[in-house]
C-alpha positions in Angstrom: -0.2 7.8 -21.0 -2.2 5.5 -18.5 -2.6 2.0 -19.7 -6.4 2.2 -19.3 -6.4 5.1 -21.7 -4.3 3.2 -24.2 -6.7 0.2 -24.0 -9.7 2.5 -24.4 -8.1 4.1 -27.5 -7.4 0.6 -28.9 -11.0 -0.5 -28.3 -12.3 2.7 -30.0 -9.9 2.1 -32.9 -11.1 -1.5 -33.3 -14.7 -0.3 -33.2 -14.1 2.1 -36.0 -12.2 -0.5 -37.9 -15.2 -2.8 -37.6 -17.5 -0.1 -38.9 -15.1 0.7 -41.8 -14.9 -3.0 -42.6 -18.7 -3.4 -42.6 -19.1 -0.4 -44.8 -16.6 -1.7 -47.3 -18.2 -5.1 -47.3 -21.7 -3.8 -47.6 -21.1 -1.0 -50.2 -17.5 -1.1 -51.3 -17.4 -4.8 -52.4 -20.6 -4.7 -54.5 -19.7 -1.3 -55.9 -16.3 -2.6 -56.9 -17.8 -5.7 -58.4 -20.2 -3.6 -60.5 -17.4 -1.3 -61.6 -15.2 -4.2 -62.7 -18.2 -5.8 -64.4 -18.9 -2.7 -66.3 -15.3 -2.4 -67.3 -15.3 -6.0 -68.4 -18.5 -5.7 -70.4 -17.2 -2.6 -72.2 -14.1 -4.5 -73.2 -16.2 -7.5 -74.5 -18.5 -5.1 -76.3 -15.6 -3.4 -78.1 -14.2 -6.8 -79.1 -17.5 -8.1 -80.4 -18.2 -4.8 -82.2 -14.9 -5.0 -84.0 -15.8 -8.6 -85.1 -19.0 -7.2 -86.7 -17.4 -4.2 -88.3 -14.6 -6.0 -90.1 -16.9 -7.8 -92.6 -19.0 -4.7 -93.1 -15.9 -2.7 -94.0 -14.7 -5.5 -96.3 -18.1 -5.5 -98.1 -18.1 -1.8 -98.4 -14.7 -1.8 -100.0 -15.4 -4.8 -102.3 -19.0 -3.9 -103.3 -19.4 -0.3 -102.7 -22.3 0.1 -105.2 -24.2 -2.9 -104.0 -23.6 -2.1 -100.3 -24.7 1.4 -100.8 -27.8 0.3 -102.7 -28.7 -2.6 -100.5 -29.5 -1.8 -96.9 -30.7 -5.4 -96.5 -27.2 -6.7 -97.2 -25.7 -4.3 -94.6 -28.4 -5.3 -92.1 -27.8 -9.0 -92.6 -24.1 -8.5 -92.1 -24.8 -6.5 -89.0 -27.1 -9.1 -87.6 -25.2 -12.2 -88.4 -22.3 -12.6 -86.0 -21.4 -15.9 -84.3 -19.2 -14.1 -81.7 -22.0 -11.9 -80.3 -22.7 -12.7 -76.7 -25.8 -10.7 -76.0 -28.6 -11.4 -78.5 -30.7 -8.5 -77.1 -28.0 -5.8 -77.7 -29.3 -3.0 -80.0 -26.9 -2.9 -83.0 -27.5 0.0 -85.5 -25.7 1.3 -88.6 -26.2 5.0 -89.4 -25.3 6.7 -92.7 -23.5 9.9 -92.9 -26.8 11.8 -92.6 -27.7 10.0 -89.4 -30.3 7.8 -90.9 -30.6 4.2 -89.9 -29.2 2.0 -92.6 -29.6 -1.3 -90.7 -30.6 -2.6 -87.3 -30.5 -6.2 -86.0 -33.9 -6.0 -84.3 -36.8 -3.6 -84.1 -36.1 -0.7 -81.8 -36.5 -1.8 -78.1 -35.6 0.4 -75.1 -32.7 -1.2 -73.2 -33.1 -1.7 -69.5 -31.2 0.6 -67.2 -28.3 0.8 -66.7 -26.7 0.6 -70.2 -23.4 1.1 -71.9 -22.9 2.5 -75.4 -20.3 1.9 -78.1 -19.9 3.7 -81.4 -17.3 3.3 -84.2 -17.1 5.1 -87.6 -17.6 3.2 -90.8 -15.8 4.4 -93.9 -15.6 2.7 -97.2 -15.8 3.3 -100.9 -18.9 5.3 -101.5 -20.2 5.0 -97.8 -19.6 6.9 -94.6 -21.5 6.3 -91.4 -21.2 4.8 -87.9 -21.8 1.6 -86.0 -23.8 2.1 -82.7 -24.3 -0.5 -80.0 -26.3 -0.2 -76.8 -26.1 -3.0 -74.1 -28.1 -3.4 -70.9 -26.2 -4.0 -67.6 -29.2 -5.0 -65.7 -27.8 -8.5 -65.0 -24.6 -7.0 -63.7 -26.6 -4.7 -61.4 -28.8 -7.6 -60.1 -25.6 -9.6 -59.4 -24.1 -6.7 -57.6 -27.2 -6.3 -55.4 -27.2 -10.0 -54.6 -23.5 -9.6 -53.6 -24.4 -6.5 -51.6 -27.0 -8.5 -49.6 -24.4 -11.3 -48.9 -21.7 -8.7 -48.1 -24.1 -6.9 -45.7 -24.7 -10.1 -43.8 -21.0 -10.6 -43.6 -20.5 -7.0 -42.5 -23.0 -7.5 -39.7 -21.2 -10.6 -38.6 -17.9 -8.7 -38.6 -19.3 -5.9 -36.5 -20.9 -8.2 -34.0 -17.9 -10.4 -33.7 -15.4 -7.6 -33.2 -17.7 -5.6 -30.9 -18.7 -8.7 -28.9 -15.3 -10.1 -28.3 -12.1 -8.0 -28.7 -13.8 -4.6 -28.3 -15.9 -5.7 -25.3 -12.9 -7.5 -23.8 -10.7 -4.4 -24.2 -13.5 -2.1 -22.8 -13.9 -4.5 -19.8 -10.2 -4.5 -19.3 -10.1 -0.7 -19.5 -12.9 -0.5 -16.9 -11.1 -2.9 -14.6 -7.9 -0.9 -14.9 -9.8 2.3 -14.3 -11.4 0.7 -11.3 -8.2 -0.6 -9.9 -6.5 2.7 -10.6 -9.1 4.5 -8.5 -10.4 1.8 -6.0 -8.9 -0.3 -3.3 -9.3 -3.9 -4.4 -10.0 -5.3 -1.0 -12.7 -2.9 0.3 -14.0 -1.2 -2.9 -13.4 2.2 -1.4 -11.4 4.8 -3.3 -7.6 4.6 -3.0 -5.3 7.4 -2.0 -4.6 8.8 -5.5 -8.3 8.9 -6.3 -9.0 10.6 -2.9 -6.6 13.4 -3.9 -8.6 14.1 -7.1 -12.0 14.1 -5.2 -10.5 16.3 -2.5 -9.1 18.8 -5.0 -12.4 19.0 -6.8 -14.3 19.4 -3.5 -12.0 22.2 -2.5 -12.6 24.0 -5.8 -16.4 23.8 -5.1 -15.9 25.0 -1.5 -14.0 28.1 -2.7 -17.0 29.0 -4.9 -19.5 28.3 -2.2 -17.5 29.7 0.7 -18.2 26.6 2.8 -16.2 24.5 5.2 -14.9 21.0 4.6 -13.4 18.3 6.9 -10.8 15.7 6.1 -10.7 12.8 8.6 -7.8 10.3 8.9 -9.0 7.1 10.6 -6.6 4.5 12.1 -7.8 1.1 13.4 -6.2 0.2 16.7 -5.3 -3.4 17.8 -5.5 -4.5 14.2 -2.2 -6.4 14.3 -3.5 -8.4 17.2 -6.7 -9.1 15.3 -4.6 -10.4 12.4 -2.6 -12.6 14.8 -5.8 -14.0 16.4 -8.0 -14.8 13.3 -5.4 -14.8 10.6 -4.9 -12.5 7.6 -8.0 -13.8 5.8 -10.0 -13.0 8.9 -8.2 -9.6 9.1 -9.2 -8.9 5.5 -12.9 -9.7 6.3 -12.7 -7.2 9.2 -11.3 -4.5 6.9 -14.1 -5.1 4.5 -16.6 -4.9 7.4 -15.0 -1.7 8.6 -15.1 -0.2 5.1 -18.8 -1.0 4.8 -19.5 0.6 8.2 -17.7 3.7 7.1 -19.6 3.8 3.8 -23.0 3.4 5.5 -22.2 6.0 8.2 -21.1 8.9 6.0 -23.5 11.0 4.0 -24.2 10.2 0.3 -22.0 13.0 -1.0 -19.0 12.3 1.3 -16.0 10.4 0.0 -14.3 7.5 1.8 -11.0 5.9 0.9 -8.6 3.3 2.2 -5.2 4.9 2.3 -3.1 2.2 4.1 -3.2 -1.2 5.7 -5.5 -0.3 8.5 -6.0 3.4 7.7 -8.9 5.2 6.1 -9.7 8.7 5.1 -13.0 10.5 4.7 -13.7 13.8 3.0 -16.9 15.6 4.2 -18.1 18.6 2.4 -20.9 21.0 3.4 -19.7 21.2 7.1 -21.2 24.1 8.9 -19.1 24.0 12.1 -16.4 22.2 14.0 -19.1 20.8 16.2 -20.8 19.1 13.2 -17.5 17.6 12.1 -17.0 16.3 15.6 -20.5 14.8 15.7 -19.9 13.0 12.4 -16.5 11.7 13.6 -18.1 10.4 16.8 -20.7 8.6 14.7 -17.8 6.9 12.8 -16.3 5.9 16.2 -19.5 4.3 17.3 -19.9 2.4 14.0 -16.3 1.2 13.9 -16.0 0.2 17.6 -19.1 -2.0 17.5 -18.4 -5.7 18.1 -17.8 -7.9 15.0 -18.7 -11.6 15.1 -16.4 -13.5 12.9 -16.5 -17.3 12.8 -17.1 -17.6 16.5 -14.7 -14.8 17.5 -16.0 -11.5 19.0 -13.7 -8.8 17.5 -13.5 -5.5 19.2 -11.5 -2.9 17.2 -10.8 0.6 18.3 -10.0 3.7 16.2 -8.4 7.1 16.3 -9.6 10.0 14.1 -7.7 13.1 13.3 -9.5 16.0 11.7 -8.2 18.9 9.5 -10.7 21.6 8.5 -10.8 23.8 5.4 -10.1 26.7 5.5 -9.1 26.9 9.1 -6.1 24.5 8.8 -5.3 24.6 5.1 -6.5 25.3 1.6 -4.9 22.6 -0.5 -5.5 18.9 -0.6 -2.0 17.6 0.3 -1.8 19.9 3.4 -5.2 18.9 4.7 -4.4 15.2 4.3 -1.1 15.7 6.0 -2.6 17.6 8.9 -5.4 15.1 9.4 -2.8 12.3 9.6 -0.7 14.4 12.1 -3.8 14.8 14.3 -4.6 11.1 14.0 -1.0 10.1 15.1 -1.3 12.6 17.9 -4.6 11.2 19.2 -3.1 7.6 19.1 -1.2 8.6 22.2 -4.4 8.8 24.1 -5.7 5.2 23.4 -8.8 4.1 21.6 -11.9 6.0 20.4 -10.3 9.4 20.3 -11.1 12.3 18.0 -8.6 15.2 17.7 -8.6 18.3 15.6 -5.3 19.4 14.1 -3.3 22.2 15.7 -0.1 24.0 14.7 1.6 22.7 17.8 1.3 19.1 16.5 3.2 20.0 13.3 6.0 21.5 15.4 6.1 18.3 17.4 6.3 16.2 14.2 9.1 18.4 12.9 11.0 17.9 16.1 10.4 14.1 15.8 11.7 14.1 12.2 14.8 16.1 13.2 15.4 13.7 16.1 15.1 10.7 13.8 17.6 12.2 11.3 19.9 12.8 14.3 19.5 9.2 15.4 20.3 7.9 11.9 23.4 10.0 11.7 24.4 8.9 15.3 24.2 5.3 14.3 26.4 6.0 11.2 28.9 7.9 13.4 29.0 5.3 16.2 27.7 7.8 18.8 25.6 5.3 20.7 27.2 3.9 23.8 26.3 1.8 26.9 26.5 2.9 30.5 26.2 0.3 33.3 24.3 0.5 36.5 25.1 -1.7 39.5 22.8 -4.4 40.8 23.7 -5.6 44.3 22.8 -8.3 46.7 20.4 -6.8 49.3 22.0 -8.4 52.3 25.7 -8.4 51.5 26.0 -5.5 49.1 27.9 -7.7 46.8 27.9 -6.6 43.1 26.2 -9.4 41.2 25.2 -7.7 37.9 24.9 -4.5 35.9 22.1 -3.2 33.7 23.2 -1.9 30.3 21.6 1.4 29.5 22.0 3.1 26.1 23.2 6.7 25.8 23.5 9.1 22.9 26.4 11.4 22.6 25.5 14.6 20.7 28.0 16.3 18.3 28.8 18.9 21.1 29.7 16.1 23.5 26.5 16.2 25.6 25.4 12.7 26.7 21.6 12.1 26.8 19.7 9.2 28.2 17.1 7.0 26.5 14.2 9.0 27.7 15.0 11.5 25.0 15.1 9.2 22.0 14.0 5.6 22.8 10.4 6.3 21.6 11.7 7.6 18.3 13.8 4.5 17.9 10.7 2.3 18.6 8.4 4.2 16.2 10.9 4.3 13.3 11.9 0.7 13.6 15.6 1.6 14.3 15.3 -0.1 17.6 15.8 -3.5 16.0 19.2 -2.6 14.6 20.3 -0.6 17.6 18.9 -3.3 20.0 21.0 -5.9 18.2 24.1 -3.7 18.7 23.2 -3.3 22.4 23.0 -7.1 22.9 26.3 -7.6 21.1 28.1 -4.8 23.0 26.8 -5.8 26.5 27.9 -9.4 26.0 31.3 -8.3 24.7 31.8 -6.0 27.8 30.7 -8.6 30.3 33.1 -11.2 28.8 35.9 -8.5 28.7 35.5 -7.9 32.5 35.7 -11.7 33.0 38.8 -12.0 30.9 40.4 -9.2 32.9 40.2 -11.4 36.0 37.3 -9.5 37.6 34.5 -11.2 39.4 31.9 -12.6 37.0 28.7 -10.6 37.0 25.5 -10.8 34.9 24.6 -8.1 32.4 21.0 -7.1 31.9 19.7 -5.8 28.5 16.2 -4.3 27.8 14.4 -5.9 24.8 11.8 -3.8 23.1 8.3 -4.8 21.8 9.5 -4.4 18.2 12.4 -6.8 18.8 10.1 -9.3 20.3 7.8 -9.1 17.2 10.6 -10.6 15.2 10.8 -13.6 17.5 13.1 -15.9 15.5 15.3 -13.0 14.6 15.8 -12.0 18.2 16.7 -15.6 19.1 19.3 -15.7 16.4 20.8 -12.3 17.5 21.2 -13.5 21.0 22.6 -16.8 19.9 25.1 -15.0 17.7 26.2 -12.6 20.4 26.8 -15.5 22.9 28.8 -17.4 20.3 30.9 -14.4 19.2 31.8 -13.2 22.7 31.9 -16.5 24.5 29.8 -15.2 27.4 28.1 -17.8 29.5 24.4 -17.7 28.6 23.2 -17.6 32.3 25.1 -14.3 32.7 22.9 -12.6 30.0 19.6 -11.3 31.5 17.0 -10.1 29.0 14.4 -7.7 30.4 11.0 -7.5 28.8 8.1 -5.1 29.7 4.7 -6.2 31.1 3.0 -5.3 27.8 5.2 -7.9 26.0 4.5 -10.5 28.7 0.7 -9.8 28.5 0.5 -10.7 24.8 -1.8 -13.6 24.5 -1.1 -14.7 20.9 1.3 -17.4 21.9 4.2 -15.9 19.9 5.7 -14.3 23.0 5.6 -17.5 24.9 7.2 -19.4 22.0 10.0 -16.8 21.7 10.7 -16.9 25.5 10.9 -20.6 25.4 13.4 -20.5 22.6 15.5 -17.9 24.5 15.4 -20.0 27.6 16.6 -23.0 25.6 19.8 -20.9 24.9 20.3 -20.7 28.7 19.7 -16.9 29.1 17.7 -15.5 32.0 14.5 -13.5 31.6 13.3 -10.6 33.7 10.0 -8.7 33.8 11.0 -5.0 34.0 9.0 -2.2 35.8 6.6 -4.7 37.3 3.5 -3.1 38.7 3.2 -0.3 36.1 1.0 -2.4 33.7 -1.9 -4.8 34.1 0.0 -8.1 34.6 -0.2 -10.3 37.6 2.2 -12.8 39.1 -0.5 -15.4 38.7 -0.5 -14.8 35.0 3.3 -14.7 34.8 3.6 -18.2 36.3 2.8 -19.4 32.8 5.9 -17.8 31.4 9.5 -18.9 31.8 10.5 -15.8 33.9 13.4 -15.9 36.4 13.4 -12.4 37.9 10.8 -9.7 38.6 11.9 -6.1 38.9 9.6 -4.0 41.0 9.2 -0.5 39.5 10.9 2.4 41.2 7.6 4.2 41.9 6.7 1.6 44.5 10.2 1.8 46.1 10.1 5.6 46.4 6.8 5.4 48.3 8.0 2.9 50.9 7.2 4.1 54.4 6.4 2.2 57.6 2.8 1.0 57.6 2.1 2.2 54.0 0.0 0.2 51.5 3.0 0.4 49.1 5.2 -1.5 51.5 2.5 -4.2 51.8 2.2 -4.4 48.0 6.0 -4.9 47.7 5.9 -7.5 50.5 3.2 -9.4 48.7 5.0 -9.3 45.4 8.2 -10.6 47.0 6.4 -13.5 48.7 4.5 -14.5 45.5 7.6 -14.3 43.4 9.5 -16.5 45.8 6.7 -19.0 45.9 7.2 -19.4 42.1 11.0 -19.6 42.4 11.5 -16.1 41.0 14.0 -13.6 42.3 13.0 -10.0 43.0 15.0 -6.8 42.1 13.9 -3.5 43.7 14.6 -0.6 41.3 15.3 3.0 42.4 16.7 2.3 45.9 18.0 5.6 47.3 18.2 5.4 51.1 18.9 3.0 53.9 15.3 3.0 55.2 14.3 1.5 51.8 17.1 -1.0 52.0 16.2 -2.0 55.5 12.5 -2.7 54.6 13.5 -4.6 51.5 15.9 -6.7 53.5 13.2 -7.5 56.0 10.8 -8.7 53.4 13.4 -10.8 51.6 14.0 -8.9 48.4 16.9 -10.5 46.7 18.6 -7.6 44.8 18.6 -3.9 44.7 19.4 -1.3 42.1 19.5 2.5 42.5 21.4 5.7 42.8 22.6 4.8 46.2 25.0 2.5 44.5 26.0 5.2 42.1 25.0 6.5 38.7 25.3 4.5 35.4 28.8 4.8 34.1 30.6 3.9 30.8 32.3 0.5 30.8 35.8 1.6 31.6 34.7 3.8 34.5 32.3 1.2 35.8 35.3 -1.3 35.9 37.6 1.2 37.7 35.2 2.8 40.1 32.6 0.2 40.8 33.8 -3.3 40.1 37.3 -2.9 41.6 36.2 -0.9 44.7 32.5 -1.2 45.4 32.5 2.0 47.5 29.0 1.5 48.9 30.6 -1.3 50.9 34.0 0.0 51.7 33.6 3.7 52.2 33.2 5.2 55.6 29.5 5.4 56.4 28.8 3.4 53.3 25.3 2.5 52.3 25.6 -1.2 53.2 27.7 -0.5 56.3 26.6 -2.5 59.4 25.0 -0.5 62.2 22.0 1.5 63.3 20.5 4.1 61.0 21.1 7.7 62.0 18.3 9.9 62.9 19.2 12.4 60.3 19.0 9.9 57.5 15.2 10.3 57.3 13.6 9.2 54.0 15.8 11.3 51.8 18.3 10.1 49.2 21.4 8.3 50.5 24.4 10.4 51.4 26.1 11.8 48.4 29.6 10.6 49.2 29.5 7.3 47.3 27.4 8.7 44.5 29.9 11.5 43.8 32.8 9.0 44.1 31.2 7.1 41.2 31.1 10.1 39.0 28.3 12.7 39.3 26.0 14.0 36.6 22.5 13.6 35.5 21.2 10.5 33.7 
């Protein structure tokens, strides 16, 4: 039984107890007093009557003739009694025929209520009865006075119980009922209450044969808002968003807060999908309007997923699930999106869940591994480093690259644990090569956004890996994406400085795919810029791409940063990169990524792109048939073919 119901029952019980107590005080106590008083008076009357009767009986037995003849004597005996408490009592002696023999006073009607007492008189020559009637008017008046006082006390009892414990309990029950159905921060309904409203709305829709829309709303960039103005400011933004939603929806619609920055709206009486879309767009306009908070201009975005009754489902849980699936799907498209649910989305979600389960099992089974891709000096072809790339081995032995599962690791949060293992394993392998007497090379590891969000935790992971393996810190290169580098909260800069204090190197990966600039990156402790492969693939004489790469190289060098060109596949690209002073190259021309043992045997010990006939870095003129296609396959196959 819910606590609120127990409290309400207790309040009702106390209320009835107060009523019962009041009734007892107002009626029961005076009534009980009167009953006890009557009982007491009757006992007194009997005792006093016996005190009168005894001398009468004695006289009758001693002087039967005189007593019989003299009524006056009997009357005097009846009237003279020092023990009699009520002088106005009517005391009468009757003879056997019922005639009055003696009476203490003239016949006077006793005031109601009265009590009667009779006792037979038998003696020599006389037979009759002794009759007494006593008024209880005084007892009644005392009872009424007591009733008045008891009623006042009863009223006081009712007021005190109802004013304090009952009202307190009723208020507590209302608060519990409110907290059980409402979100305490925004005042909107909560998820459990939303289920009840949605179920009731669906029942009405079935009777009316009308449509209904369930909308799942997610605020975007809210974590950044929290970081900018603090959690109290974030709470103020949530309250403002709730008020905007409440004021935008129609009076009979229901809005609820179902998560940290997630809301849900149930809209009944929908005539078409177009009307639902129009209402959703109105919500987008309201939510995305600028908020002024203590001098900050806050611009939040939102994504809305819509599930329709009866097109997408007929029960509350399914409609909510489908609206959330649609909302998560439209998050892929950025801000201010509205998407209707479709069956294909559920299939995609099921695939994601299956993949997540497979990844969890792979982590338990130890089926993650690292492959290493060579990074070489642009001018000499010397191997100077290797990038550690994660691979997943399926139960059937198939090896798949990160493109198939890295997003799932990110979204589930598994990337933190897996990323920790990657750093540890890469450091271990690099130090193992050094201990084996091979040339010392650096090892590059990609660090995800989720790992960077736990800044101090990431620093401790790196510190622990370096301590455990003994790897020289400068030989560990941590690669971050442009999106991480563009974070303006200050937490990224602080984390980077802590990492640099350990002695590790920092690289910006896939440079050019985001919105960062080298002018902005000068504020960060970055050592290396890796130009994205899309620019390298488009290098042609006189092309704008070549000019962009040239500009990046010059600007990076002016800020004492080295440049790595990713995706180098032919000698024409290598020649252009040499001419513009690019420091390092990485690509399939130097071979495919390989497991640690094969990388040691086939890459580190031989470096075939330098030594093989017609090798990629061989000195000489380019052949006419080289064109702009991928480098000759010889060295690549020598390093172990296969797809990444």
